[in-house]
C-alpha positions in Angstrom: -14.0 -57.8 33.4 -14.7 -55.2 30.7 -16.2 -51.9 31.7 -18.9 -51.5 29.1 -20.4 -48.1 28.2 -22.4 -48.9 25.1 -20.0 -46.8 23.1 -17.5 -47.7 20.4 -14.4 -47.8 22.5 -15.5 -50.3 25.2 -17.2 -52.4 22.5 -13.9 -52.6 20.5 -12.1 -53.5 23.8 -14.4 -56.4 24.3 -14.0 -57.7 20.8 -10.2 -57.2 20.8 -9.8 -59.1 24.1 -12.1 -61.9 23.0 -10.1 -62.2 19.8 -6.9 -62.6 22.0 -8.5 -65.5 23.8 -9.5 -64.0 27.1 -12.5 -65.0 29.2 -14.7 -61.9 29.6 -17.5 -60.5 31.8 -19.1 -57.2 30.8 -20.2 -54.7 33.5 -21.9 -51.4 32.9 -22.2 -48.7 35.5 -25.6 -47.0 35.8 -24.9 -43.5 37.0 -27.1 -40.7 38.2 -28.6 -38.5 35.5 -30.3 -35.2 36.2 -34.0 -35.8 36.9 -34.8 -32.1 36.7 -33.5 -31.8 33.1 -36.1 -31.3 30.4 -37.3 -34.9 29.5 -36.6 -34.6 25.8 -33.0 -33.7 26.6 -32.5 -36.5 29.2 -33.1 -39.0 26.4 -30.2 -37.8 24.2 -28.5 -41.0 22.9 -25.1 -39.3 23.1 -25.3 -39.2 26.9 -24.4 -42.1 29.2 -26.7 -44.6 30.8 -29.5 -44.2 28.2 -31.6 -47.3 27.3 -29.8 -47.2 23.9 -26.4 -47.5 25.5 -27.5 -50.3 27.8 -29.0 -52.2 24.9 -25.9 -51.7 22.8 -23.6 -52.9 25.5 -25.9 -56.0 26.1 -25.9 -56.8 22.4 -22.1 -56.7 22.2 -21.8 -59.0 25.2 -24.4 -61.4 23.9 -22.7 -61.6 20.5 -19.4 -62.5 22.3 -21.0 -65.0 24.7 -20.1 -62.7 27.7 -22.2 -62.5 30.8 -23.4 -58.9 31.2 -24.3 -57.0 34.4 -25.6 -53.5 35.1 -24.2 -52.1 38.3 -26.4 -49.4 39.9 -24.1 -46.7 41.2 -26.6 -43.8 41.0 -26.4 -43.0 44.7 -22.6 -43.3 44.9 -22.2 -41.1 41.8 -24.6 -38.5 43.2 -22.9 -38.3 46.6 -19.3 -38.6 45.5 -19.3 -36.8 42.1 -22.3 -34.7 41.6 -22.8 -33.2 45.1 -19.1 -32.1 45.4 -19.4 -30.6 41.9 -22.3 -28.4 43.0 -20.6 -27.5 46.3 -17.4 -26.5 44.6 -19.3 -24.2 42.2 -21.1 -22.7 45.1 -17.7 -22.0 46.7 -16.5 -20.2 43.6 -14.4 -23.0 42.3 -14.3 -24.8 38.9 -14.2 -28.5 39.6 -13.3 -31.5 37.4 -15.7 -34.3 38.4 -14.2 -36.8 35.9 -11.2 -37.1 38.2 -13.2 -38.1 41.2 -15.3 -40.5 39.1 -12.3 -42.3 37.7 -10.5 -42.6 41.0 -13.5 -43.6 43.2 -16.0 -45.2 40.9 -14.4 -46.5 37.7 -11.3 -47.7 39.4 -12.8 -48.0 42.9 -16.2 -49.7 42.8 -15.6 -51.4 39.5 -12.3 -52.8 40.7 -14.0 -54.2 43.8 -16.7 -55.7 41.5 -13.9 -57.2 39.4 -12.5 -59.0 42.5 -16.0 -60.1 43.6 -16.5 -61.7 40.2 -13.1 -63.5 40.4 -11.7 -61.6 37.4 -7.9 -60.9 37.1 -8.0 -57.6 35.4 -10.3 -54.6 34.6 -10.2 -53.5 31.0 -11.6 -50.1 30.0 -11.8 -48.0 26.8 -9.5 -45.3 28.2 -6.9 -43.8 25.9 -3.9 -44.1 28.2 -1.0 -46.5 28.8 0.2 -48.5 31.9 3.7 -49.9 31.8 5.4 -52.1 34.4 9.1 -51.8 34.9 11.7 -54.5 36.0 11.2 -53.6 39.7 7.4 -54.2 39.5 6.5 -50.5 39.5 3.6 -49.4 37.4 3.9 -46.2 35.3 1.2 -44.2 33.7 1.8 -42.7 30.2 -0.1 -40.6 27.7 -1.9 -42.5 24.9 -0.5 -42.6 21.3 -3.5 -40.5 20.1 -2.8 -37.3 22.1 -6.1 -35.5 21.1 -8.0 -38.5 22.7 -5.6 -39.0 25.6 -7.3 -39.4 29.0 -4.3 -39.9 31.3 -4.8 -36.5 32.8 -7.9 -37.7 34.6 -6.0 -40.7 36.0 -3.2 -39.0 37.9 -4.9 -39.9 41.2 -4.7 -43.7 40.6 -2.6 -45.8 43.0 -0.1 -48.5 42.3 -2.7 -51.1 43.5 -5.3 -49.7 41.1 -2.9 -49.5 38.1 -1.7 -53.1 38.8 -5.3 -54.3 38.1 -6.2 -52.4 35.0 -5.4 -52.7 31.3 -6.1 -50.1 28.5 -6.2 -52.0 25.2 -6.7 -48.8 23.2 -3.6 -46.9 24.5 -1.5 -47.6 21.4 -4.3 -46.9 18.9 -5.5 -43.8 17.1 -9.2 -43.2 17.2 -9.4 -43.8 13.4 -7.9 -47.3 14.1 -10.5 -47.9 16.8 -13.3 -47.0 14.3 -11.8 -49.3 11.7 -11.8 -52.2 14.3 -15.5 -51.3 15.1 -16.4 -51.8 11.5 -14.4 -55.1 11.3 -16.2 -56.4 14.4 -19.6 -55.1 13.2 -20.1 -53.1 16.4 -23.7 -51.8 16.5 -23.6 -48.1 15.7 -26.0 -45.6 14.2 -24.9 -43.9 11.0 -25.1 -40.5 12.8 -23.2 -41.8 15.8 -21.1 -39.2 17.7 -19.4 -39.2 21.0 -20.1 -36.6 23.7 -17.1 -34.8 25.1 -19.3 -33.1 27.7 -20.1 -34.1 31.3 -22.3 -37.1 31.4 -24.8 -36.3 34.1 -26.6 -33.4 32.5 -27.7 -33.0 28.8 -26.4 -29.5 28.1 -23.0 -28.8 26.7 -22.2 -26.3 29.5 -23.0 -26.6 33.2 -24.9 -23.2 33.4 -28.5 -24.6 33.1 -27.7 -27.5 35.4 -26.3 -25.2 38.0 -29.4 -23.0 37.8 -31.5 -26.0 38.6 -29.6 -27.0 41.7 -28.2 -23.8 43.1 -31.3 -21.8 43.8 -29.8 -19.1 46.0 -27.6 -17.4 43.4 -27.9 -13.7 43.3 -26.7 -11.2 40.7 -23.8 -9.0 41.6 -21.2 -6.6 40.2 -18.6 -7.2 37.5 -15.6 -5.0 38.3 -12.2 -4.1 37.1 -9.2 -4.4 39.4 -9.4 -0.7 40.2 -12.9 -1.2 41.7 -14.9 0.4 38.8 -18.1 -1.5 37.9 -18.4 -2.5 34.2 -21.4 -4.9 34.4 -23.7 -7.2 36.3 -23.4 -11.0 36.6 -26.2 -13.5 37.0 -24.6 -15.5 39.8 -20.9 -16.4 40.6 -21.2 -20.2 39.9 -22.2 -19.5 36.2 -18.8 -18.0 35.3 -15.4 -19.6 35.0 -11.8 -18.2 35.3 -10.5 -17.1 31.9 -14.1 -16.6 30.4 -14.4 -13.8 27.9 -17.7 -14.5 26.1 -21.1 -14.2 27.6 -20.2 -11.6 30.3 -22.7 -9.1 29.0 -20.2 -6.2 29.0 -20.9 -3.9 26.1 -19.3 -0.8 24.9 -15.7 -1.7 25.7 -13.1 -2.0 23.0 -10.6 -4.1 25.0 -11.7 -7.7 25.6 -12.0 -8.5 29.3 -11.5 -11.9 30.9 -12.7 -13.3 34.3 -9.6 -13.4 36.6 -11.2 -13.9 40.0 -14.5 -14.6 41.8 -14.9 -13.0 45.2 -17.6 -15.0 47.1 -17.6 -12.7 50.2 -18.7 -9.7 48.1 -20.4 -11.7 45.3 -18.2 -9.9 42.8 -16.5 -11.0 39.6 -13.2 -9.3 38.7 -12.2 -8.9 35.1 -9.1 -7.7 33.4 -7.9 -7.0 29.9 -5.9 -9.4 27.8 -2.3 -9.6 29.1 -2.9 -8.4 32.6 -5.1 -11.4 33.3 -2.1 -13.8 33.2 -0.6 -15.4 36.4 2.9 -16.6 37.1 2.3 -19.2 39.7 -0.3 -21.4 41.5 -0.7 -23.5 44.6 -2.3 -26.9 44.8 -3.2 -29.4 47.6 -4.6 -33.0 47.7 -1.4 -34.2 46.1 -1.3 -37.7 44.5 1.7 -39.4 43.1 1.7 -42.4 40.7 4.6 -44.3 42.2 6.8 -41.9 44.2 6.5 -38.2 45.1 9.1 -35.8 43.8 11.7 -34.7 46.4 10.3 -32.3 49.0 11.6 -28.7 49.4 13.6 -29.0 46.2 12.9 -27.1 42.9 11.9 -29.7 40.3 11.7 -28.6 36.6 8.9 -30.3 34.7 6.0 -29.9 32.3 2.4 -29.5 33.5 -1.2 -29.2 32.3 -3.9 -27.3 34.2 -6.7 -28.7 32.1 -7.2 -32.0 30.3 -6.2 -30.8 26.9 -4.7 -27.5 27.9 -1.3 -26.4 26.6 1.8 -28.0 28.1 3.6 -25.4 30.3 7.2 -25.5 31.6 8.1 -24.4 35.0 9.4 -25.3 38.5 7.5 -27.3 41.1 8.3 -27.3 44.8 6.2 -29.1 47.5 6.3 -29.9 51.2 4.2 -33.1 51.1 0.9 -31.2 51.7 0.9 -28.3 49.2 2.7 -27.7 45.9 3.7 -24.4 44.4 4.3 -24.2 40.7 6.0 -21.3 39.0 5.5 -21.1 35.3 8.3 -20.1 33.0 6.0 -17.5 31.5 2.6 -16.2 32.9 -0.5 -18.0 31.7 -4.3 -17.4 31.7 -7.1 -19.5 33.1 -5.7 -20.9 36.4 -8.9 -21.9 38.2 -9.3 -23.2 41.7 -10.8 -26.6 41.7 -9.1 -27.8 38.5 -6.1 -30.1 38.7 -2.5 -29.5 37.8 -0.9 -32.6 36.5 2.9 -33.1 36.3 4.7 -34.8 33.4 8.1 -36.2 32.6 7.9 -36.2 28.8 4.8 -38.4 28.2 4.8 -40.0 31.7 2.4 -38.7 34.4 4.1 -38.2 37.7 1.1 -37.0 39.8 -0.9 -33.9 40.5 -3.1 -32.0 42.8 -6.1 -29.7 43.0 -5.5 -26.0 42.4 -6.4 -23.8 45.4 
């Protein structure tokens, strides 16, 4: 079963697998899209689930003689991805909804659909690699094209999930995928471009979406660590840790960054460059790809705290429930709600949600 999105990647996957001689079924997820967004923006062709995407996916499947189904997951997506996203922002966190979507929908509901249809594997257009060792253990690795790599979002997948999926684009660079799209005559507008933004609202940033769904936001103070007030914010959910632009703080020579959001006082704390760096973090909701690292023992590794953030060295230590990571040098932008993902070179070991 091929997870079809109507985009270039999944279309190339379908053609590639057909060329290899596999029997294929195409399934597209219809997800929730913000009904309160301006109508003209809801129709953007770069966003998922548009009529254009559905028609493009159907055209590809028909050209390959593949059955094509649209699977309505709007309610599931709203309750399991969108609602927690809004709730986390209300609680002062900066969530990553793509991780929940991949774990629970793309490799949850879709995998169940795969089994219901009698298929042996689920193929997707993710840029990541799954490898099986001699002991039958599945390992998750970064894609060859690191700027396009999506393995960060997959650290929550189980052995059972990984055993049922294949990522045909894991060894390709994006330029090679586009070359294959041309070879296979994949339908694509001349001005085609992919959206790197969240799929369920049309804007590039979540600010306007949050304004539509969090109606009880109140303005409050922006303060320095010493308690002095330097500005006013529009509402805590509209700001992220590490943010420098758009704070509305004028007249200061030293750039200030958001370092903390205090929900009990409705206050944003800012600090100048350098003093806004942090040496350590804690995370919970830990997930491990095949085995957890030893408990209560310092473990040197590399981590990311955002999907394409810098790789950082340091030491991890966990008790099975929570993990503490101490960076080899302080960094900026550690935000509660984001995920820390642990690596051994290009292999993903697991991760957790920053608290």
